[in-house]
C-alpha positions in Angstrom: 0.1 -0.3 -0.1 1.5 3.6 -0.9 3.2 5.2 1.9 1.7 8.7 0.9 -1.3 9.6 3.1 -4.1 10.7 1.6 -5.3 14.3 1.5 -7.5 15.6 4.6 -11.0 16.3 4.0 -12.2 20.2 3.4 -16.1 20.4 4.2 -16.2 23.6 2.0 -19.2 24.9 -0.2 -16.5 25.8 -2.8 -14.5 22.5 -2.4 -17.9 20.2 -2.6 -18.8 23.0 -5.7 -15.3 22.3 -7.7 -15.8 18.2 -6.7 -18.8 18.1 -8.4 -18.0 20.2 -11.5 -14.9 17.9 -11.5 -17.0 14.8 -11.2 -19.6 15.7 -14.3 -16.5 16.9 -16.9 -14.7 13.9 -16.1 -16.5 10.7 -15.1 -18.6 8.7 -17.3 -21.6 6.3 -16.4 -19.6 3.2 -17.9 -16.3 4.0 -16.0 -15.6 1.5 -13.1 -13.6 2.0 -10.2 -9.7 1.4 -9.8 -7.2 2.1 -8.0 -9.5 2.9 -4.9 -8.0 2.9 -1.4 -9.3 1.8 1.1 -7.5 2.9 4.2 -7.8 1.9 7.4 -6.7 4.1 10.1 -6.0 3.6 13.4 -6.6 6.3 16.3 -4.1 5.6 19.0 -6.0 5.7 22.5 -9.7 6.1 21.3 -9.9 2.3 20.0 -11.8 4.5 16.7 -10.8 3.2 13.4 -11.8 5.4 10.1 -11.8 4.1 6.3 -10.8 7.1 4.2 -11.7 6.8 0.8 -9.4 8.3 -2.0 -7.6 7.4 -5.1 -3.7 7.2 -4.7 -1.7 4.9 -6.8 -2.1 1.8 -5.8 -0.7 -1.8 -6.6 -3.2 -4.0 -8.7 -5.0 -6.6 -6.2 -2.6 -9.8 -5.9 -4.1 -13.3 -7.1 -4.6 -14.3 -3.8 -6.7 -11.0 -3.1 -8.9 -11.6 -6.3 -9.3 -15.9 -5.6 -10.7 -14.5 -1.8 -13.0 -12.1 -3.9 -16.8 -13.3 -3.1 -18.9 -11.5 -5.6 -17.9 -13.3 -8.9 -19.5 -16.3 -7.2 -23.5 -15.0 -6.8 -26.2 -15.9 -9.0 -29.6 -14.0 -8.3 -32.0 -16.9 -7.4 -35.1 -14.8 -6.2 -36.6 -11.2 -7.3 -40.1 -10.4 -6.0 -41.9 -7.5 -4.4 -42.3 -7.5 -0.9 -46.5 -7.9 -0.6 -47.7 -5.6 2.2 -45.1 -3.1 1.5 -46.0 -0.5 -1.4 -42.6 2.0 -1.1 -39.9 3.8 0.4 -38.4 0.5 1.0 -34.8 1.1 2.0 -31.8 -0.3 4.2 -31.7 -3.7 5.3 -29.5 -5.8 7.8 -29.5 -9.4 8.8 -30.2 -10.7 12.8 -28.0 -13.6 13.5 -30.5 -13.6 16.7 -34.0 -14.0 14.9 -32.4 -15.5 11.1 -34.3 -12.8 10.0 -33.9 -9.5 7.9 -34.6 -5.9 8.9 -35.5 -3.0 6.5 -37.0 0.3 7.5 -39.3 2.6 5.5 -38.7 6.7 6.0 -42.2 7.5 4.8 -44.1 6.8 7.1 -41.4 5.8 9.7 -41.3 2.2 10.2 -39.6 -1.1 10.4 -40.1 -4.2 8.3 -39.2 -7.7 9.3 -38.9 -10.1 6.5 -37.8 -13.7 5.7 -34.7 -14.9 3.8 -37.7 -15.4 0.8 -38.6 -11.8 1.2 -42.1 -12.4 2.8 -43.3 -9.4 5.7 -43.4 -10.9 9.0 -43.9 -7.7 10.6 -44.5 -4.0 10.0 -44.0 -1.9 13.0 -44.3 2.0 13.0 -41.3 3.6 14.8 -43.1 6.4 16.9 -40.4 9.6 16.8 -38.0 9.0 14.2 -36.7 11.0 11.2 -35.7 10.6 7.8 -34.5 7.0 8.7 -32.6 5.4 5.4 -30.4 2.7 7.1 -30.4 0.0 9.8 -27.5 -2.4 11.1 -28.2 -5.6 14.2 -25.6 -4.8 16.7 -26.2 -7.8 19.3 -29.7 -8.9 20.6 -32.9 -6.7 20.3 -30.6 -3.4 20.1 -30.2 -1.8 16.3 -28.1 1.3 14.6 -30.4 3.4 13.0 -29.1 6.0 10.1 -31.4 9.0 10.5 -30.5 11.5 7.4 -31.9 14.4 9.7 -29.0 15.8 11.4 -26.6 13.1 9.6 -26.7 10.9 12.9 -26.9 7.3 14.1 -29.7 7.1 16.5 -30.5 3.6 18.5 -33.4 1.7 18.6 -34.8 -2.0 20.5 -36.4 -4.2 18.5 -38.4 -7.3 20.9 -38.8 -10.7 19.2 -42.8 -9.3 20.4 -43.8 -5.8 20.8 -43.4 -2.5 19.5 -39.8 -1.2 18.6 -39.0 1.5 20.2 -36.1 4.7 20.4 -33.8 4.6 23.2 -32.4 7.6 24.8 -28.6 6.8 24.3 -27.2 10.0 22.7 -27.1 9.5 19.1 -23.6 9.8 17.5 -23.7 12.6 14.7 -21.0 13.1 11.7 -20.5 16.8 10.4 -23.3 17.8 7.9 -23.5 17.4 4.3 -23.3 20.2 1.9 -27.0 19.4 0.8 -30.4 18.3 2.8 -31.1 14.6 1.8 -27.4 13.8 0.7 -26.5 12.7 4.3 -25.9 9.2 5.8 -27.5 6.9 3.7 -26.6 3.1 5.2 -24.8 2.1 8.2 -23.1 -2.0 8.7 -21.5 -3.7 11.8 -18.7 -5.1 12.2 -18.9 -6.9 14.8 -15.2 -8.9 14.1 -13.7 -5.4 15.0 -16.8 -3.7 16.9 -17.0 -1.0 15.2 -19.9 0.4 12.9 -19.2 1.9 9.3 -21.1 4.6 7.6 -22.1 5.4 4.5 -22.9 9.1 3.2 -24.8 9.1 0.0 -22.7 12.0 -1.9 -20.8 15.6 -1.2 -19.0 14.6 0.4 -19.1 10.8 -0.7 -17.5 9.0 2.3 -17.3 6.0 4.6 -16.7 6.4 8.2 -15.8 3.8 11.0 -16.5 4.2 14.7 -16.8 2.5 17.8 -20.3 2.2 19.3 -19.1 5.5 22.0 -16.2 6.6 19.4 -16.1 9.9 17.5 -16.3 9.7 13.6 -13.7 10.7 11.4 -14.4 11.1 8.3 -12.6 11.5 5.2 -13.4 13.0 1.5 -14.1 10.3 -1.2 -12.5 10.5 -4.5 -15.4 10.5 -6.8 -13.8 10.2 -9.9 -11.3 7.5 -9.6 -14.8 5.7 -8.0 -16.6 6.2 -10.9 -19.7 6.0 -8.7 -22.0 8.6 -8.2 -23.3 7.9 -4.8 -23.4 5.3 -2.2 -26.6 4.1 -1.2 -25.3 1.6 1.6 -22.5 -0.7 3.2 -22.0 -3.9 4.5 -19.2 -6.7 6.0 -19.4 -9.8 5.3 -19.2 -11.8 8.4 -17.4 -14.5 7.1 -14.3 -13.0 5.0 -14.4 -9.5 6.2 -14.9 -7.7 3.0 -16.3 -4.5 2.9 -19.5 -4.1 0.8 -20.5 -0.8 -1.0 -23.5 -0.2 -2.9 -24.3 2.4 -4.8 -28.3 3.1 -6.5 -27.0 5.1 -9.3 -24.2 2.9 -10.7 -26.0 -0.3 -10.3 -23.1 -1.7 -8.8 -21.8 -3.7 -5.6 -18.3 -3.0 -4.9 -15.9 -5.3 -2.9 -13.0 -4.3 -1.2 -10.3 -6.8 0.7 -10.1 -5.5 4.2 -6.2 -4.4 3.4 -8.2 -2.2 1.1 -8.1 -2.9 -2.7 -11.0 -3.1 -4.7 -11.2 -6.7 -5.8 -14.7 -7.5 -7.2 -17.4 -6.0 -8.8 -21.0 -7.1 -9.2 -23.9 -5.1 -11.9 -27.0 -4.7 -11.0 -28.1 -4.9 -14.4 -30.3 -7.1 -16.3 -28.3 -10.8 -17.9 -25.6 -9.9 -14.8 -25.7 -13.5 -12.8 -28.5 -14.4 -13.2 -30.4 -10.8 -13.3 -33.4 -11.7 -15.8 -34.0 -7.1 -14.7 -32.3 -4.1 -13.5 -32.4 -3.5 -10.4 -34.0 -0.1 -10.1 -32.6 1.8 -7.1 -30.8 -0.5 -4.8 -31.0 0.6 -1.1 -29.7 -1.7 1.5 -27.4 -4.6 1.1 -27.3 -7.3 3.9 -25.4 -10.8 3.9 -26.5 -13.9 6.2 -24.5 -16.3 8.1 -24.8 -18.8 5.3 -23.0 -16.4 2.5 -26.3 -15.5 1.1 -26.5 -12.0 -0.4 -29.7 -9.5 -0.3 -30.6 -6.4 -1.9 -33.3 -4.6 -1.2 -34.6 -1.7 -4.4 -37.3 0.7 -4.0 -40.4 0.9 -4.5 -40.6 -2.6 -2.8 -38.2 -5.5 -4.5 -36.5 -7.8 -2.9 -33.4 -9.9 -4.2 -31.5 -12.9 -2.7 -28.3 -14.1 -4.2 -26.1 -17.1 -3.5 -23.1 -18.7 -4.2 -22.6 -21.2 -7.0 -19.6 -23.7 -7.5 -16.4 -21.7 -6.9 -14.6 -23.1 -9.6 -17.5 -22.6 -12.2 -17.3 -18.6 -10.7 -13.6 -18.5 -11.4 -13.9 -20.2 -14.9 -16.4 -17.5 -15.8 -14.1 -14.8 -14.6 
């Protein structure tokens, strides 16, 4: 990995405007991510980790890293609307406690519990919530919620029986986004390292990481090098520790090795890895304990991907 540290983030209207102009002039919808660094920064004494995504020249992924990629092995095996939900389905997280998935609906604020077959098990109003865009299961019945209002993480208790409720625990806040409705979009719990990963949609587009009681350390994201125009969600594969980034506008899932190299992509277009149709607006991603990958899309669409024989996947690459 390059020894040159990434440039510090600058959260100003001028830098945001110039970044937008640069992306408009140089980015292309068909351009794929390259040389994207996912640099793990340890903050001494705080125990807080931060991911800085930028675009320095990095050595290409090694053969072993490419072989460890999981996305090329996935095939779509299920695609369906979620009966009982009409629109605004967003965020996704798998709970190993219940063996089910949890998603959010922001208007009106609700939490949906889904089976791994995409069946609606419970639809629960969430009183006092703001613009909830993402959800992550932490442990037991404790969940973290990505609230785009105020760019903050809030906490909720979702019991197996009964109604969910917001907890009085102090929220964790990020610096504000330059524009409304372009803030905190998704989050994931990294159980291996006991930290949250947060994805901000754009301006600045970034992924940051923090302890449950830590201070976030956001960094600028090089939008041109990424090729994606937004971030919709983030997930950590519990088996490999790889970080998965979901982009709605680019219709792509990106996979990063723990050391930071981009090692694989999963296009969300018709004809790719078993998809009969485009995924129109991907808003949430999750991986369960058996390695199955789930994507949800507005208005109410549910997709499940499963791994085929690794040898067959390598033969197709």
